[in-house]
C-alpha positions as CSV (number, residue, x, y, z in Angstrom):
1,M,-14.7,-10.5,-22.0
2,A,-16.6,-8.0,-24.2
3,E,-20.2,-7.2,-23.9
4,T,-22.6,-4.3,-24.9
5,A,-25.4,-3.2,-22.6
6,G,-28.6,-1.5,-23.6
7,M,-28.3,1.6,-21.5
8,T,-26.9,4.7,-23.1
9,V,-25.1,7.9,-22.1
10,D,-26.9,11.1,-23.2
11,E,-29.5,8.9,-25.0
12,A,-27.2,8.5,-28.0
13,K,-23.9,6.9,-27.2
14,T,-23.7,3.2,-26.2
15,V,-21.4,2.2,-23.4
16,V,-19.3,-0.9,-24.0
17,V,-17.7,-2.8,-21.1
18,E,-14.8,-5.1,-21.9
19,Q,-11.8,-6.6,-20.1
20,L,-8.6,-4.5,-20.4
21,W,-5.7,-6.2,-22.2
22,V,-2.5,-5.7,-20.0
23,P,0.7,-5.3,-22.0
24,D,4.0,-6.9,-21.1
25,N,5.6,-3.5,-21.2
26,L,4.6,0.1,-21.7
27,D,6.5,0.4,-25.0
28,S,4.1,-2.1,-26.6
29,P,2.1,-0.6,-29.5
30,K,-1.0,-2.0,-27.9
31,A,-0.4,-0.3,-24.5
32,G,-2.6,2.7,-25.3
33,D,-5.7,1.4,-23.5
34,F,-3.7,0.5,-20.5
35,L,-2.2,4.0,-20.3
36,D,-5.7,5.5,-20.8
37,A,-7.1,3.4,-18.0
38,V,-4.4,4.5,-15.6
39,E,-5.1,8.1,-16.5
40,V,-8.8,7.7,-15.7
41,A,-7.8,6.6,-12.2
42,R,-5.4,9.5,-11.8
43,R,-8.1,12.0,-12.8
44,V,-10.5,10.6,-10.3
45,R,-8.0,10.9,-7.5
46,M,-7.3,14.5,-8.5
47,Q,-11.0,15.2,-8.3
48,T,-11.4,13.5,-4.8
49,W,-8.2,14.6,-3.1
50,G,-6.9,17.6,-5.1
51,S,-3.7,15.9,-6.0
52,D,-2.5,12.7,-7.7
53,D,-0.4,11.5,-4.8
54,L,-2.6,8.4,-4.4
55,A,-2.6,7.6,-8.1
56,Y,-0.5,4.8,-9.7
57,T,2.0,5.7,-12.3
58,P,1.6,3.4,-15.4
59,L,4.7,1.4,-14.6
60,E,3.7,1.0,-10.9
61,K,0.3,-0.2,-12.0
62,L,1.9,-2.6,-14.4
63,L,4.1,-4.1,-11.7
64,E,1.0,-4.8,-9.6
65,F,0.1,-7.6,-12.0
66,S,3.2,-9.6,-10.8
67,D,1.8,-9.9,-7.3
68,P,1.8,-13.7,-6.5
69,Y,-0.8,-13.3,-3.7
70,E,-3.5,-11.5,-5.8
71,R,-4.9,-11.8,-9.3
72,Q,-5.9,-8.5,-10.9
73,I,-8.4,-8.0,-13.6
74,I,-9.5,-4.6,-15.0
75,L,-12.7,-3.9,-16.8
76,V,-13.2,-0.7,-18.7
77,A,-16.2,1.2,-20.0
78,K,-15.8,2.8,-23.4
79,V,-17.9,5.4,-25.1
80,D,-17.1,5.8,-28.8
81,G,-14.0,3.8,-28.2
82,V,-12.7,6.1,-25.4
83,I,-12.2,4.7,-21.9
84,V,-14.5,6.7,-19.5
85,G,-14.4,4.4,-16.5
86,T,-12.6,1.4,-15.0
87,V,-13.1,-1.2,-12.2
88,D,-10.1,-3.0,-10.8
89,I,-10.9,-6.4,-9.5
90,A,-8.5,-8.0,-7.0
91,L,-8.9,-11.7,-6.3
92,P,-6.8,-13.0,-3.3
93,L,-5.0,-16.2,-4.2
94,A,-3.5,-17.3,-0.8
95,D,-6.5,-16.8,1.5
96,N,-10.0,-15.3,1.6
97,M,-10.8,-17.2,-1.5
98,D,-14.4,-16.2,-1.4
99,L,-13.5,-12.5,-1.6
100,A,-13.2,-10.0,-4.5
101,E,-12.2,-6.3,-3.9
102,F,-13.3,-3.7,-6.4
103,T,-12.0,-0.2,-7.1
104,L,-14.3,1.8,-9.3
105,D,-13.3,5.0,-11.1
106,I,-15.5,7.0,-13.5
107,L,-14.3,10.2,-15.2
108,P,-16.0,13.2,-13.6
109,E,-17.9,14.2,-16.8
110,Y,-19.4,10.7,-17.0
111,Q,-20.4,10.3,-13.3
112,S,-24.1,9.9,-12.4
113,Q,-24.9,8.7,-15.9
114,G,-25.1,4.9,-15.3
115,V,-21.6,4.1,-16.4
116,G,-20.6,3.1,-12.8
117,R,-23.6,0.9,-12.4
118,Q,-22.9,-1.0,-15.6
119,L,-19.2,-1.5,-14.7
120,L,-20.1,-2.7,-11.2
121,E,-22.6,-5.2,-12.5
122,A,-20.1,-6.6,-14.9
123,A,-17.5,-6.8,-12.1
124,E,-20.0,-8.7,-9.9
125,Q,-20.7,-11.1,-12.7
126,L,-17.0,-11.8,-13.2
127,A,-16.5,-12.3,-9.5
128,R,-19.4,-14.8,-9.3
129,S,-17.9,-16.7,-12.3
130,E,-14.7,-17.0,-10.3
131,G,-16.5,-18.4,-7.3
132,R,-16.3,-15.3,-5.2
133,T,-19.3,-14.7,-2.9
134,M,-18.2,-11.6,-1.0
135,V,-17.3,-8.2,-2.5
136,L,-15.7,-5.2,-0.8
137,V,-15.6,-1.7,-2.3
138,D,-14.6,1.6,-0.8
139,T,-15.8,5.2,-1.0
140,N,-13.5,8.1,-0.4
141,H,-14.5,11.3,1.3
142,P,-12.2,14.3,1.8
143,A,-12.3,16.1,5.2
144,T,-14.1,19.1,3.6
145,S,-17.1,16.9,2.8
146,L,-17.5,15.6,6.4
147,T,-20.3,17.4,8.3
148,E,-21.3,17.8,11.9
149,I,-25.0,17.5,11.0
150,P,-26.2,14.1,12.5
151,E,-28.7,13.6,9.7
152,D,-25.9,13.6,7.1
153,Q,-23.8,11.0,9.0
154,L,-24.1,7.3,8.0
155,I,-22.6,5.2,10.8
156,P,-20.9,1.9,9.9
157,G,-21.9,-1.6,11.1
158,S,-18.8,-1.7,13.4
159,G,-16.6,0.9,14.9
160,P,-16.9,4.7,15.1
161,G,-16.8,7.3,12.4
162,F,-19.2,8.1,9.5
163,V,-19.5,8.9,5.8
164,P,-21.7,11.7,4.5
165,V,-25.2,10.5,3.5
166,S,-25.3,13.3,0.9
167,S,-22.3,11.9,-0.9
168,R,-22.9,10.7,-4.5
169,E,-20.6,7.7,-3.8
170,V,-22.6,6.8,-0.7
171,D,-25.9,6.9,-2.6
172,F,-24.4,4.8,-5.4
173,A,-23.1,2.1,-3.0
174,Q,-26.4,1.9,-1.2
175,R,-28.4,1.7,-4.4
176,A,-26.1,-1.1,-5.5
177,G,-26.9,-3.2,-2.4
178,Y,-23.7,-2.6,-0.4
179,T,-23.6,-2.2,3.4
180,L,-21.2,0.1,5.2
181,Q,-19.1,-2.1,7.4
182,H,-16.2,0.1,8.7
183,I,-14.5,3.5,8.5
184,E,-10.8,4.2,8.1
185,Q,-9.4,7.6,8.9
186,F,-7.0,8.9,6.2
187,S,-4.1,11.2,7.3
188,S,-1.0,12.8,5.9
189,C,2.2,14.2,7.3
190,V,4.8,16.5,5.6
191,L,8.4,15.2,5.5
192,P,11.1,15.5,6.8
193,L,10.0,16.0,10.4
194,D,11.2,19.1,12.3
195,S,14.4,18.3,14.1
196,K,13.2,19.9,17.4
197,L,10.0,17.9,17.2
198,V,12.0,14.7,16.7
199,A,14.2,15.4,19.7
200,D,11.3,16.2,22.0
201,L,9.3,13.1,21.0
202,Q,12.3,10.8,21.3
203,A,13.0,12.2,24.8
204,E,9.3,11.6,25.7
205,A,9.4,8.0,24.5
206,E,12.8,7.2,26.0
207,D,11.6,8.6,29.4
208,A,8.7,6.2,29.3
209,N,10.6,3.0,28.5
210,A,13.5,3.8,30.9
211,G,16.2,2.2,28.8
212,R,14.6,-1.2,28.8
213,Y,14.3,-1.4,25.0
214,R,16.7,-1.3,22.0
215,L,16.0,-0.3,18.4
216,H,16.9,-2.3,15.3
217,H,16.6,-1.1,11.7
218,W,16.6,-2.7,8.3
219,T,15.5,-2.0,4.7
220,D,13.7,-4.5,2.4
221,R,15.0,-7.7,4.0
222,C,14.8,-8.8,7.6
223,P,18.2,-9.9,9.0
224,E,18.3,-13.7,9.4
225,A,18.8,-13.4,13.1
226,W,15.4,-11.7,13.5
227,L,13.3,-13.6,10.9
228,E,11.6,-16.0,13.3
229,A,11.1,-13.3,15.9
230,V,9.3,-11.1,13.3
231,A,7.1,-14.0,12.3
232,E,6.2,-14.6,15.9
233,L,5.4,-10.9,16.4
234,E,3.1,-10.8,13.3
235,N,1.3,-13.9,14.5
236,A,1.0,-12.7,18.1
237,A,-0.3,-9.3,16.9
238,G,-3.2,-11.0,15.2
239,E,-4.4,-12.6,18.4
240,V,-5.0,-9.3,20.3
241,V,-7.4,-6.5,20.0
242,H,-6.7,-2.8,19.8
243,G,-5.3,-1.3,22.9
244,E,-3.1,1.5,24.0
245,D,-0.3,0.7,21.6
246,G,-2.6,-0.9,19.1
247,E,-1.7,-1.9,15.5
248,E,-1.6,0.8,12.9
249,E,-4.6,-1.0,11.4
250,D,-6.0,-4.4,12.0
251,S,-2.9,-6.6,11.9
252,A,-2.1,-8.5,8.7
253,V,-2.9,-11.7,10.4
254,E,-6.4,-10.5,11.4
255,V,-7.2,-9.2,7.9
256,T,-5.8,-12.0,5.7
257,G,-5.9,-15.0,8.0
258,M,-2.3,-15.7,7.0
259,V,0.0,-17.6,9.4
260,F,3.5,-16.2,9.2
261,D,6.7,-18.1,9.3
262,A,10.2,-17.4,8.0
263,A,9.4,-18.7,4.5
264,V,6.2,-16.6,4.2
265,L,8.1,-13.5,5.3
266,R,10.8,-14.1,2.7
267,E,8.1,-14.6,0.1
268,T,6.4,-11.3,0.9
269,E,9.8,-9.5,0.8
270,D,10.6,-11.1,-2.6
271,A,7.2,-10.1,-3.9
272,A,7.6,-6.4,-2.8
273,L,11.1,-6.3,-4.4
274,A,9.8,-7.8,-7.6
275,Q,7.4,-4.9,-7.8
276,G,10.3,-2.5,-7.1
277,R,9.0,-1.5,-3.7
278,R,11.3,-0.6,-0.8
279,T,10.4,-1.3,2.8
280,V,11.9,0.7,5.7
281,V,11.6,-1.1,9.1
282,T,12.3,-0.3,12.7
283,A,11.8,-3.0,15.4
284,V,12.2,-2.7,19.1
285,E,13.7,-5.4,21.3
286,H,12.9,-5.9,25.0
287,I,16.5,-6.1,26.3
288,E,15.9,-8.3,29.3
289,S,14.1,-11.1,27.4
290,G,15.9,-10.6,24.1
291,R,12.5,-10.7,22.2
292,L,11.0,-8.2,19.8
293,A,8.2,-6.2,21.3
294,G,7.1,-4.3,18.2
295,L,7.9,-3.0,14.8
296,T,6.7,-0.5,12.2
297,T,7.1,-0.4,8.4
298,I,7.0,2.3,5.7
299,S,6.6,1.4,2.0
300,V,8.3,3.4,-0.8
301,L,6.9,3.1,-4.3
302,A,9.2,1.9,-7.1
303,H,8.9,4.9,-9.4
304,R,7.6,7.7,-7.1
305,Q,9.7,8.1,-4.0
306,D,8.2,11.5,-3.1
307,V,5.1,9.8,-1.7
308,V,5.4,7.1,0.9
309,F,2.9,5.0,2.9
310,Q,2.9,4.0,6.6
311,D,2.1,0.3,6.9
312,D,1.6,-1.8,10.0
313,T,2.7,-0.7,13.4
314,L,2.6,-3.7,15.8
315,V,3.3,-3.7,19.6
316,L,2.7,-6.7,21.7
317,Q,0.1,-6.4,24.4
318,E,2.4,-7.0,27.3
319,H,4.7,-4.1,26.3
320,R,2.0,-1.5,25.9
321,G,2.1,1.6,28.0
322,N,5.8,2.3,27.4
323,K,5.3,4.7,24.4
324,L,6.9,2.1,22.1
325,G,4.6,3.1,19.2
326,L,5.9,6.6,19.4
327,L,9.5,5.5,19.8
328,I,9.6,3.2,16.7
329,K,7.5,5.5,14.5
330,V,9.7,8.6,15.1
331,A,12.9,6.5,14.5
332,N,11.5,4.9,11.4
333,M,10.4,8.3,9.9
334,E,13.9,9.7,10.6
335,R,15.5,6.7,8.9
336,L,13.2,7.0,5.9
337,S,14.2,10.6,5.4
338,E,17.9,9.6,5.6
339,Q,17.5,6.8,3.0
340,F,14.9,8.5,0.8
341,P,15.5,12.2,1.0
342,D,13.0,12.9,-1.9
343,A,10.1,11.7,0.3
344,R,7.9,14.8,0.9
345,V,4.7,13.3,2.3
346,I,3.7,10.1,4.2
347,Y,0.1,8.8,4.2
348,T,-1.6,6.4,6.6
349,W,-5.0,4.9,7.2
350,N,-6.2,4.1,10.8
351,A,-9.3,2.7,12.4
352,P,-11.0,5.5,14.3
353,E,-11.1,3.4,17.5
354,N,-7.3,3.1,17.5
355,R,-7.0,6.2,19.7
356,Y,-3.4,5.6,20.8
357,L,-1.9,5.7,17.3
358,L,-4.1,8.5,16.2
359,T,-2.7,10.5,19.1
360,V,0.8,9.4,18.2
361,N,0.2,10.5,14.6
362,K,-1.1,13.8,15.7
363,Q,2.1,14.3,17.8
364,L,4.1,13.5,14.7
365,G,2.3,16.2,12.6
366,F,-0.3,14.0,10.8
367,T,-3.5,15.8,9.8
368,T,-6.8,14.3,8.8
369,A,-7.3,14.3,5.0
370,G,-10.6,12.4,5.0
371,V,-12.1,9.0,5.6
372,T,-12.6,5.8,3.5
373,G,-15.8,3.9,3.9
374,L,-15.5,0.1,3.5
375,W,-18.6,-1.5,2.0
376,Q,-19.6,-5.2,1.7
377,K,-22.1,-7.2,-0.4
378,E,-22.8,-10.9,-0.6
379,L,-23.2,-12.4,-4.0
380,P,-25.0,-15.6,-5.1
381,D,-22.7,-18.7,-5.0
382,R,-22.5,-19.0,-8.7
383,G,-23.2,-16.9,-11.8
384,P,-22.8,-17.1,-15.6
385,K,-19.3,-17.8,-16.7
386,V,-17.6,-14.7,-18.1
387,T,-15.4,-15.5,-21.1
388,S,-12.4,-13.7,-22.4
389,S,-12.1,-12.5,-26.0
390,E,-8.6,-11.0,-26.2
């Protein structure tokens, strides 16, 4: 797709929006635009968070395009042939076929000049042409931007938390017709954990469960003996609401609508490995019944092992109240540091209503870095077809 809009930057320079060509490898002589687009996203994260920990490396971003569950398209905005903004469009392929997820990044010096609006409109047009009728976007707000002034707090449609009304990103989302649906709290923790802290937390968790549970660990691929049990755990977790040992976030079943079985789990493992990602898992077995009561996972990026991400933490409803969330998270973070000693920081996102795991995270040393606002907009059923001109 390539199209030119009538609006201009500084009244003289025309903005051109086009679809980014994705190279087969980074050594391609045509990979320049792709590398520049990745750099735009990195600079935006530096502006927001003060570091590039949450930015993809070029190779990591390239590997994202091999995800069998999601089609990715990137539109770029150019001024005088230079990329000044990008919008990543993620189109789920296995479920939620009406959904498109956008990530919009505009270089700081081109923000508030209409570039973002033009990119967003082009992305919405493309989504409509793909039959998508619901769009999700997010806005990110560091802790320093959050205020105690009620007039500067925009409350979401569901759940607690807020984003600052005075934020440029909030104003942009509202003007574009998006509605704030939910808030996620964003936290980080320095690794490795202090050894005395680990010992104290392990003792606290073990006292609570009184030897009735046993831990199991694996990396990347679930042992065959536990495959069906993990599938059952994932499916059962999607049927319950947040509680005292609630999920790290809404469970994968709740969010995606996927029904897990052994084959699906193996496919997701294969997809992660194909992208070079490693997965560290700790599960907990209820000894008397021989069934898994919960598990927690941490993801390690393929080409940047100093920054890691906490994924789901799942504990079955009937086993809550035994500090199993604390037990498995401490054990998994210790195992992570043993296997990946270069890991220096772990990040996680939590629903603010998930008070139990927020408390566990605080015990582990997580501190709030900010919040992410999740915004939603419904699109007309159909739109004009967007054509490619590669």
